[in-house]
C-alpha positions as CSV (number, residue, x, y, z in Angstrom):
1,M,16.9,6.8,50.3
2,A,13.5,7.0,51.5
3,V,14.0,9.9,53.1
4,F,16.1,11.7,50.3
5,T,12.9,10.5,47.8
6,F,10.0,11.8,49.7
7,G,12.1,14.7,51.8
8,N,11.6,17.3,48.4
9,L,8.4,18.4,47.2
10,A,9.1,18.5,43.5
11,R,9.8,14.4,43.6
12,T,6.7,14.5,45.6
13,E,4.7,16.3,43.2
14,I,5.9,14.4,40.6
15,I,4.7,10.6,42.3
16,R,1.4,12.4,42.8
17,Y,1.2,13.7,39.0
18,L,2.0,10.2,37.9
19,L,-0.7,8.3,40.0
20,E,-3.4,10.9,38.5
21,H,-2.8,11.0,34.9
22,G,-0.9,8.0,34.6
23,P,2.1,7.1,32.2
24,S,3.4,11.3,31.0
25,A,6.0,12.2,28.9
26,R,8.3,14.8,31.1
27,G,7.3,17.7,29.0
28,D,3.4,17.3,30.7
29,I,4.6,16.3,34.1
30,V,6.7,19.7,34.3
31,A,3.7,21.1,32.8
32,N,1.6,20.3,35.5
33,V,4.5,20.3,38.9
34,G,5.5,23.9,38.9
35,A,8.7,22.8,38.1
36,S,11.7,23.6,35.7
37,E,12.7,20.9,32.7
38,A,15.8,20.8,34.5
39,S,14.8,20.2,37.8
40,V,12.1,18.0,36.2
41,A,14.8,15.5,34.3
42,K,17.0,15.0,37.7
43,H,14.5,14.0,39.8
44,L,12.9,11.4,37.2
45,V,16.4,9.8,37.3
46,L,16.5,9.7,41.1
47,L,12.9,8.7,41.3
48,E,13.6,5.5,38.4
49,D,16.6,4.8,40.7
50,A,14.7,4.4,43.4
51,G,12.2,2.6,42.2
52,A,9.2,4.7,42.5
53,V,8.7,5.9,39.1
54,T,9.8,3.6,36.2
55,A,9.9,4.7,31.7
56,D,8.2,3.1,28.7
57,V,12.3,2.8,26.8
58,E,15.4,1.9,28.8
59,P,17.9,3.8,30.3
60,G,20.5,3.1,27.5
61,R,17.9,3.5,24.5
62,R,16.8,6.7,25.5
63,H,18.8,8.9,22.7
64,G,16.7,10.5,20.3
65,R,13.9,8.7,22.3
66,A,11.0,10.4,24.9
67,P,10.0,8.4,27.1
68,R,6.6,8.2,28.9
69,Y,7.1,7.3,32.6
70,S,4.6,5.8,34.9
71,A,4.0,5.8,38.8
72,N,5.7,2.1,40.5
73,P,3.2,1.5,43.4
74,E,5.0,-1.0,44.5
75,G,8.2,0.8,44.0
76,I,6.2,3.7,46.5
77,K,5.1,1.6,49.1
78,A,8.6,0.0,49.4
79,L,9.9,2.5,49.6
80,M,7.1,4.3,52.5
81,E,7.8,1.2,54.6
82,A,11.3,1.8,54.7
83,H,10.5,5.7,55.3
84,L,8.8,4.4,58.4
85,R,10.7,2.1,59.7
86,Y,13.3,4.7,59.6
87,L,11.1,7.3,61.7
88,T,9.6,4.8,64.3
89,E,12.6,2.2,64.4
90,R,15.5,2.9,66.8
């Protein structure tokens, strides 16, 4: 999961944006990372599933609501450690 998560420039830019700017709506992320609305939406789902991003509204309760997304430093750290293990342990 770590290799897949960090192996995409758009996902990396989303994480960087959230780390720098704090909780943000999807539209703000789209406006600042150079990716389409559909692409950002897809990447946010993957990042949330991987634990790198959290949202202030649970996935099943988002109908009609606009969640704000935040970077999850602990989740990012765990993924980075897994990625390092993948690269160095054979």
